[in-house]
C-alpha atoms as a printed R data frame, in Angstrom:
   type eleno elety resid chain resno       x       y      z
1  ATOM     1    CA   MET     A     1 -14.346 -34.047  4.204
2  ATOM     2    CA   ALA     A     2 -10.642 -34.546  4.424
3  ATOM     3    CA   ARG     A     3  -8.708 -36.305  1.810
4  ATOM     4    CA   THR     A     4  -5.858 -38.625  2.581
5  ATOM     5    CA   THR     A     5  -3.728 -40.853  0.550
6  ATOM     6    CA   ILE     A     6  -2.910 -44.445  1.934
7  ATOM     7    CA   SER     A     7  -1.256 -47.600  0.718
8  ATOM     8    CA   PHE     A     8  -2.439 -51.027  1.256
9  ATOM     9    CA   THR     A     9  -0.495 -54.380  1.313
10 ATOM    10    CA   GLU     A    10  -1.681 -56.845 -1.405
11 ATOM    11    CA   PRO     A    11  -3.856 -59.071  0.676
12 ATOM    12    CA   ASN     A    12  -5.691 -55.966  2.305
13 ATOM    13    CA   GLN     A    13  -6.142 -54.391 -1.057
14 ATOM    14    CA   GLU     A    14  -7.808 -57.629 -2.516
15 ATOM    15    CA   TRP     A    15 -10.010 -57.750  0.623
16 ATOM    16    CA   LEU     A    16 -10.938 -54.035  0.295
17 ATOM    17    CA   ASN     A    17 -11.855 -54.745 -3.324
18 ATOM    18    CA   ALA     A    18 -13.705 -57.847 -2.396
19 ATOM    19    CA   GLN     A    19 -15.916 -55.510 -0.073
20 ATOM    20    CA   ILE     A    20 -16.872 -53.198 -2.864
21 ATOM    21    CA   GLU     A    21 -17.255 -56.061 -5.323
22 ATOM    22    CA   SER     A    22 -19.735 -57.740 -3.019
23 ATOM    23    CA   GLN     A    23 -21.650 -54.361 -2.876
24 ATOM    24    CA   GLU     A    24 -21.327 -54.120  0.885
25 ATOM    25    CA   PHE     A    25 -19.883 -50.844  0.481
26 ATOM    26    CA   LYS     A    26 -19.870 -48.354 -2.461
27 ATOM    27    CA   SER     A    27 -16.266 -47.223 -2.387
28 ATOM    28    CA   PRO     A    28 -12.913 -47.590 -0.495
29 ATOM    29    CA   SER     A    29 -13.695 -44.627  1.486
30 ATOM    30    CA   ASP     A    30 -16.937 -46.329  2.737
31 ATOM    31    CA   VAL     A    31 -15.011 -49.322  3.835
32 ATOM    32    CA   ILE     A    32 -12.243 -47.439  5.566
33 ATOM    33    CA   ASN     A    33 -14.907 -44.999  7.463
34 ATOM    34    CA   SER     A    34 -16.774 -47.992  8.555
35 ATOM    35    CA   ALA     A    35 -13.636 -49.553  9.867
36 ATOM    36    CA   VAL     A    36 -12.628 -46.488 11.702
37 ATOM    37    CA   ARG     A    37 -15.982 -46.016 13.251
38 ATOM    38    CA   GLN     A    38 -15.866 -49.667 14.396
39 ATOM    39    CA   ILE     A    39 -12.477 -49.091 15.893
40 ATOM    40    CA   ARG     A    40 -13.549 -45.789 17.679
41 ATOM    41    CA   GLN     A    41 -16.550 -47.663 18.927
42 ATOM    42    CA   ASN     A    42 -14.693 -50.277 20.490
43 ATOM    43    CA   GLU     A    43 -12.273 -47.891 22.143
44 ATOM    44    CA   GLU     A    44 -15.211 -46.040 23.777
45 ATOM    45    CA   GLU     A    45 -16.709 -49.456 24.973
46 ATOM    46    CA   MET     A    46 -13.305 -50.256 26.374
47 ATOM    47    CA   LYS     A    47 -12.927 -46.900 28.073
48 ATOM    48    CA   LEU     A    48 -16.610 -47.663 29.470
49 ATOM    49    CA   GLU     A    49 -15.598 -51.035 30.642
50 ATOM    50    CA   LYS     A    50 -12.424 -49.861 32.486
51 ATOM    51    CA   LEU     A    51 -14.370 -46.943 34.221
52 ATOM    52    CA   ILE     A    52 -17.164 -49.591 35.220
53 ATOM    53    CA   GLU     A    53 -14.285 -51.946 36.693
54 ATOM    54    CA   ALA     A    54 -12.610 -48.936 38.655
55 ATOM    55    CA   ARG     A    55 -16.032 -48.069 40.035
56 ATOM    56    CA   MET     A    56 -16.666 -51.729 41.059
57 ATOM    57    CA   LYS     A    57 -13.202 -52.115 42.821
58 ATOM    58    CA   LYS     A    58 -14.093 -48.739 44.697
59 ATOM    59    CA   HIS     A    59 -17.352 -50.199 45.636
60 ATOM    60    CA   ASP     A    60 -16.083 -53.461 46.787
61 ATOM    61    CA   ALA     A    61 -13.358 -51.906 48.758
62 ATOM    62    CA   THR     A    62 -16.061 -49.664 50.561
63 ATOM    63    CA   LEU     A    63 -18.033 -52.732 51.418
64 ATOM    64    CA   GLN     A    64 -15.006 -54.429 52.860
65 ATOM    65    CA   LYS     A    65 -14.239 -51.515 55.133
66 ATOM    66    CA   LEU     A    66 -17.902 -51.358 56.381
67 ATOM    67    CA   ALA     A    67 -17.695 -54.911 57.236
68 ATOM    68    CA   GLN     A    68 -14.933 -54.487 59.358
């Protein structure tokens, strides 16, 4: 696994520590990896939504042409 050094603002560091203290996560790495996974999942969902929207517009345009 790759290692990276990052810096946090004080409020973010406090939140990170609270996540570990609450035993929601075992380490700072677990918190960050979870956040990155969620961001990546959200990006994939947004891509899918845009694809569906584009297909719907194309479908609607086709229907309008057929109705003329």
